[in-house]
BAFI-3210 file (N, C-alpha, C; in Angstrom, 3 decimals, decimal comma, padded with zeros to 6 digits):
// residues 86
n [1|2|3|4|5|6|7|8|9|10|11|12|13|14|15|16|17|18|19|20|21|22|23|24|25|26|27|28|29|30|31|32|33|34|35|36|37|38|39|40|41|42|43|44|45|46|47|48|49|50|51|52|53|54|55|56|57|58|59|60|61|62|63|64|65|66|67|68|69|70|71|72|73|74|75|76|77|78|79|80|81|82|83|84|85|86]
n.u [049,025|047,764|046,770|047,075|045,256|046,766|049,097|052,402|054,157|055,896|056,307|056,122|056,985|056,461|055,630|054,460|052,413|049,050|047,207|047,067|047,817|044,954|043,286|040,003|038,530|036,985|035,504|037,189|038,634|041,764|044,674|047,465|050,486|051,942|054,732|055,752|057,885|056,994|054,845|053,400|051,032|047,960|046,674|043,465|041,302|039,931|038,097|035,944|036,444|038,734|042,106|044,098|046,715|049,809|051,553|053,512|056,086|057,040|059,093|059,460|059,775|057,337|056,015|053,626|050,438|051,055|050,120|049,469|048,462|046,368|042,930|040,078|037,615|037,491|037,069|037,797|039,208|041,469|043,475|041,982|040,836|037,856|035,112|033,196|030,010|026,682]
n.v [090,239|087,657|084,303|081,615|079,000|075,980|077,182|077,161|079,081|081,181|083,808|086,920|089,192|092,620|093,787|095,902|098,646|099,116|100,934|104,110|105,865|107,348|106,809|105,845|102,702|099,670|096,641|093,873|095,258|095,386|095,697|095,454|094,144|091,049|088,863|085,545|082,702|081,028|082,153|085,158|087,603|089,564|091,086|091,332|093,778|093,104|094,687|097,616|101,079|103,621|103,768|104,131|103,941|102,741|100,009|098,162|098,727|099,031|096,444|095,346|092,511|090,430|088,609|085,900|086,618|089,049|092,537|094,520|096,987|099,741|100,057|102,075|104,492|107,801|109,692|108,472|108,513|107,042|104,917|101,926|098,626|097,684|095,525|095,295|096,785|095,700]
n.w [067,208|065,435|066,358|064,307|062,963|062,125|061,178|062,109|062,934|065,250|065,302|063,440|060,788|060,407|057,400|055,899|056,637|055,831|056,477|058,205|061,294|062,684|060,570|059,562|059,997|058,904|060,089|058,846|056,950|055,214|057,137|057,622|056,215|056,743|057,328|057,546|058,248|056,296|054,785|053,280|054,110|054,210|057,021|058,324|059,829|062,992|064,171|064,141|063,748|064,671|063,727|066,227|067,284|066,118|067,134|066,447|064,457|060,937|059,687|062,173|064,323|065,505|068,180|068,076|069,299|070,487|070,624|067,686|067,023|068,191|068,310|068,305|069,185|067,837|069,813|072,153|075,394|076,187|074,235|073,087|072,242|070,556|069,984|066,950|066,810|066,185]
ca.u [049,424|046,800|047,161|046,432|045,137|047,546|050,391|053,197|055,094|055,777|056,522|055,974|057,607|055,559|056,188|053,966|051,099|048,160|046,463|047,922|047,136|043,903|042,388|038,810|038,583|035,830|035,851|037,510|039,565|043,168|045,410|048,917|051,063|052,829|055,528|056,293|058,887|056,380|053,894|053,142|049,591|047,371|045,853|042,272|040,907|038,841|037,270|035,608|036,759|039,831|043,439|044,597|048,159|050,547|052,496|054,586|056,544|057,477|060,294|059,491|059,446|056,314|055,577|052,206|049,723|051,355|049,317|050,098|047,965|045,222|041,772|039,010|036,858|038,313|036,869|038,204|040,276|042,652|043,314|041,623|040,171|036,456|034,479|032,204|028,618|025,705]
ca.v [089,246|086,571|082,902|081,079|077,554|075,295|077,828|076,862|080,170|081,799|085,244|087,438|090,493|093,609|094,200|097,214|099,061|099,526|102,060|104,925|106,350|108,312|106,303|105,098|101,355|098,809|095,247|093,180|096,034|095,004|096,644|095,340|092,963|090,316|087,804|084,508|081,887|080,276|082,896|086,580|087,788|090,779|090,871|092,157|094,324|092,404|095,721|098,833|102,270|104,452|103,265|105,142|103,874|101,589|099,560|097,400|099,463|098,210|095,626|094,773|091,108|090,413|087,272|085,593|086,980|090,429|093,515|095,240|098,360|100,019|100,516|102,548|105,596|109,015|110,454|107,677|109,167|106,181|103,933|100,558|097,929|097,372|094,753|096,015|096,624|095,644]
ca.w [066,228|065,608|066,336|063,120|062,942|061,118|060,950|063,293|063,214|066,567|065,132|062,082|060,549|059,829|056,106|055,486|057,124|054,757|057,058|059,074|062,492|062,406|059,532|059,944|059,444|059,110|060,341|057,610|056,125|055,337|057,989|057,617|055,576|057,647|056,723|058,432|057,557|055,203|053,956|053,449|054,023|054,740|058,205|058,322|061,121|063,666|064,782|063,413|064,539|064,196|064,077|067,164|067,479|065,603|068,172|065,803|063,273|059,813|059,875|063,528|064,488|066,546|068,583|067,986|070,516|070,862|069,882|066,583|067,016|069,058|067,561|069,175|068,617|067,827|071,051|073,315|076,155|076,172|073,162|073,439|071,144|070,763|068,910|066,158|067,260|065,120]
c.u [048,543|047,449|046,387|046,420|045,951|048,902|051,196|054,185|054,829|055,960|056,297|056,676|056,565|056,223|055,779|052,598|050,288|047,269|047,432|047,106|046,155|042,929|041,183|038,894|037,288|036,323|036,066|038,421|040,986|043,925|046,901|049,330|052,066|053,532|055,950|057,356|058,310|055,487|053,943|051,635|049,176|046,476|044,685|041,940|039,778|037,818|036,953|035,926|037,823|041,141|044,109|046,108|048,711|051,614|053,702|054,946|056,958|058,870|060,401|059,112|058,527|055,942|054,069|051,558|049,990|050,504|050,132|049,704|046,824|044,123|040,706|038,187|037,673|038,167|037,215|039,323|041,566|042,454|042,990|040,898|038,738|035,934|033,449|030,819|027,730|025,770]
c.v [088,026|085,198|082,270|079,568|076,944|075,915|077,694|077,959|080,757|083,308|085,613|088,782|091,403|094,113|095,624|097,461|099,573|100,695|102,858|105,408|107,444|107,861|105,610|103,742|100,622|097,410|094,570|093,956|095,501|096,094|096,653|094,075|092,345|089,209|086,827|083,751|081,254|081,102|084,397|086,757|089,137|090,411|091,847|092,620|093,497|093,396|096,832|100,013|103,099|103,799|104,340|105,138|102,598|101,239|098,833|098,101|098,503|097,655|095,030|093,298|091,006|088,975|087,108|085,907|088,404|091,398|094,212|096,714|098,497|100,629|100,937|103,581|106,872|109,833|109,656|108,398|108,365|105,147|102,555|099,938|097,612|096,507|095,612|095,746|096,510|094,374]
c.w [066,427|065,655|065,197|063,158|061,819|060,832|062,233|063,644|064,595|066,491|063,673|062,001|059,898|058,544|055,762|056,090|055,945|055,190|057,912|060,261|062,119|061,335|060,158|059,258|059,763|059,416|058,995|056,677|056,292|056,105|057,712|056,862|056,539|056,874|057,805|057,644|056,294|054,285|054,229|053,290|054,586|055,915|058,169|059,739|061,732|064,247|063,794|064,315|063,864|064,621|064,921|067,274|066,868|066,631|067,581|064,494|062,165|060,077|061,275|063,480|065,700|066,890|068,418|069,336|070,973|070,039|068,801|066,584|068,025|068,202|068,557|068,442|068,752|069,096|072,306|074,065|076,165|075,071|073,702|072,268|071,541|069,640|068,187|066,710|066,046|064,418]
res [m|p|k|s|g|g|v|t|s|t|k|a|i|v|s|r|w|l|k|k|e|g|d|k|i|k|q|g|d|p|l|v|e|l|e|t|e|k|i|s|y|e|l|e|s|p|y|e|g|v|l|l|k|i|l|a|k|e|t|a|e|v|p|v|g|d|p|l|c|q|i|g|q|s|n|d|p|a|p|k|s|r|p|r|k|g]
***
């Protein structure tokens, strides 16, 4: 869950996942819809790879700073996040 400049919310609710486990994603692709007390927005992927695991299910309340999912490569032995290369 990203920390957003200017937004004072300490938590958000996962409204809807726009991708599912196993989907290939690019940096900047919309991943999930989140709702705070003040706004609803689509969170974009900070990484390129495969959505290996969704950690925060729909309707879950997630504190700012907590992970929402794991992104990596399809052949990774253990799910982990990687920055996009290139």
